C-alpha positions as a LaTeX table, in Angstrom:
\begin{tabular}{lrrr}
\hline
Residue & $x$ (\AA) & $y$ (\AA) & $z$ (\AA) \\
\hline
Met1 & 9.42 & 47.07 & $-128.13$ \\
Gln2 & 5.90 & 47.04 & $-129.44$ \\
Tyr3 & 3.35 & 47.62 & $-126.74$ \\
Tyr4 & $-0.19$ & 46.38 & $-127.22$ \\
Glu5 & $-3.54$ & 47.84 & $-126.30$ \\
Trp6 & $-5.04$ & 46.10 & $-123.28$ \\
Gln7 & $-8.10$ & 45.09 & $-125.33$ \\
Asp8 & $-5.76$ & 43.18 & $-127.67$ \\
Leu9 & $-4.87$ & 40.90 & $-124.75$ \\
Leu10 & $-8.54$ & 40.10 & $-124.25$ \\
Asp11 & $-8.97$ & 39.48 & $-127.98$ \\
Ser12 & $-6.07$ & 37.03 & $-127.87$ \\
Ala13 & $-7.78$ & 35.03 & $-125.14$ \\
Ala14 & $-11.11$ & 35.10 & $-126.99$ \\
Gln15 & $-9.52$ & 33.84 & $-130.20$ \\
Lys16 & $-8.22$ & 30.85 & $-128.24$ \\
Asn17 & $-11.65$ & 30.37 & $-126.65$ \\
Glu18 & $-10.05$ & 30.74 & $-123.20$ \\
Pro19 & $-10.91$ & 32.93 & $-120.23$ \\
Pro20 & $-8.47$ & 35.85 & $-120.04$ \\
Phe21 & $-5.36$ & 35.21 & $-117.96$ \\
Leu22 & $-3.61$ & 38.55 & $-117.48$ \\
Leu23 & $-1.02$ & 39.88 & $-115.06$ \\
Ile24 & $-1.45$ & 43.47 & $-113.92$ \\
Leu25 & 1.71 & 45.00 & $-112.48$ \\
Asp26 & 1.85 & 48.34 & $-110.75$ \\
Gly27 & 4.88 & 50.14 & $-109.32$ \\
Leu28 & 7.35 & 47.51 & $-110.46$ \\
Glu29 & 10.80 & 49.13 & $-110.61$ \\
Asp30 & 13.37 & 46.35 & $-110.87$ \\
Pro31 & 13.95 & 45.24 & $-114.49$ \\
Arg32 & 15.23 & 41.83 & $-113.33$ \\
Asn33 & 12.01 & 41.19 & $-111.47$ \\
Phe34 & 10.03 & 42.21 & $-114.53$ \\
Gly35 & 12.04 & 39.81 & $-116.68$ \\
Ala36 & 11.44 & 36.99 & $-114.22$ \\
Ile37 & 7.71 & 37.78 & $-114.14$ \\
Leu38 & 7.57 & 37.66 & $-117.95$ \\
Arg39 & 9.32 & 34.26 & $-117.87$ \\
Thr40 & 6.78 & 32.98 & $-115.39$ \\
Ala41 & 3.86 & 34.49 & $-117.34$ \\
Glu42 & 5.00 & 32.74 & $-120.50$ \\
Ala43 & 5.44 & 29.40 & $-118.73$ \\
Ala44 & 2.01 & 29.71 & $-117.10$ \\
Gly45 & 0.28 & 30.54 & $-120.38$ \\
Ala46 & $-0.73$ & 34.12 & $-119.61$ \\
His47 & $-2.32$ & 36.03 & $-122.47$ \\
Gly48 & $-0.40$ & 39.16 & $-121.54$ \\
Val49 & 0.86 & 41.63 & $-118.97$ \\
Ile50 & $-0.52$ & 45.09 & $-118.24$ \\
Ile51 & 1.80 & 47.80 & $-116.89$ \\
Pro52 & 1.38 & 51.51 & $-116.25$ \\
Lys53 & 2.93 & 54.02 & $-118.65$ \\
Arg54 & 4.55 & 55.90 & $-115.77$ \\
Arg55 & 6.27 & 55.01 & $-112.52$ \\
Ser56 & 7.06 & 51.51 & $-113.65$ \\
Val57 & 9.93 & 49.77 & $-115.36$ \\
Gln58 & 9.47 & 49.46 & $-119.10$ \\
Val59 & 10.66 & 46.63 & $-121.32$ \\
Asn60 & 14.35 & 47.34 & $-121.84$ \\
Asp61 & 17.54 & 45.35 & $-122.55$ \\
Thr62 & 17.84 & 44.14 & $-118.95$ \\
Val63 & 14.23 & 42.94 & $-118.94$ \\
Arg64 & 14.78 & 41.16 & $-122.25$ \\
Arg65 & 17.95 & 39.42 & $-121.06$ \\
Thr66 & 16.41 & 38.37 & $-117.76$ \\
Ser67 & 13.28 & 37.08 & $-119.46$ \\
Thr68 & 15.37 & 34.76 & $-121.65$ \\
Gly69 & 13.12 & 35.35 & $-124.64$ \\
Ala70 & 9.76 & 35.61 & $-122.90$ \\
Ala71 & 9.68 & 39.39 & $-123.51$ \\
Asp72 & 9.25 & 38.56 & $-127.20$ \\
Leu73 & 6.51 & 36.00 & $-126.55$ \\
Val74 & 4.28 & 37.63 & $-123.94$ \\
Pro75 & 2.35 & 40.69 & $-125.10$ \\
Val76 & 2.75 & 43.72 & $-122.84$ \\
Ala77 & 0.19 & 46.51 & $-122.75$ \\
Gln78 & 0.77 & 49.95 & $-121.30$ \\
Val79 & $-2.11$ & 51.83 & $-119.71$ \\
Ala80 & $-2.44$ & 55.32 & $-118.28$ \\
Asn81 & $-4.39$ & 54.22 & $-115.20$ \\
Val82 & $-4.18$ & 50.67 & $-113.81$ \\
Asn83 & $-7.09$ & 51.20 & $-111.42$ \\
Glu84 & $-9.36$ & 52.24 & $-114.29$ \\
Ile85 & $-8.45$ & 49.08 & $-116.24$ \\
Ile86 & $-9.18$ & 46.93 & $-113.19$ \\
Lys87 & $-12.62$ & 48.57 & $-112.89$ \\
Arg88 & $-13.30$ & 47.99 & $-116.59$ \\
Leu89 & $-12.26$ & 44.34 & $-116.38$ \\
Lys90 & $-14.55$ & 43.82 & $-113.39$ \\
Lys91 & $-17.47$ & 45.43 & $-115.25$ \\
Met92 & $-16.82$ & 43.00 & $-118.11$ \\
Gly93 & $-17.22$ & 40.13 & $-115.64$ \\
Ile94 & $-13.55$ & 39.24 & $-115.53$ \\
Trp95 & $-12.38$ & 38.04 & $-112.14$ \\
Val96 & $-9.62$ & 40.28 & $-110.78$ \\
\hline
\end{tabular}
């Protein structure tokens, strides 16, 4: 699985001339829930999903199966500190 940088998700939205639509997940442990969230994110047109590098489920085979292909379509970024990213997004004027 290729993880993206969180700034790449913002760039993707900017290239489409759209306001960023991101999901930020923290503490998610169930891979089936993550797969379902990725399915929903893809259907809703999200530009990506941000997850922490630790203490969270990562994209694995169960997530891929449950997502029914959305894991390959929705960019996922890993970050060291979710709270720091939220602060940065707010400073950039992005509604969180």
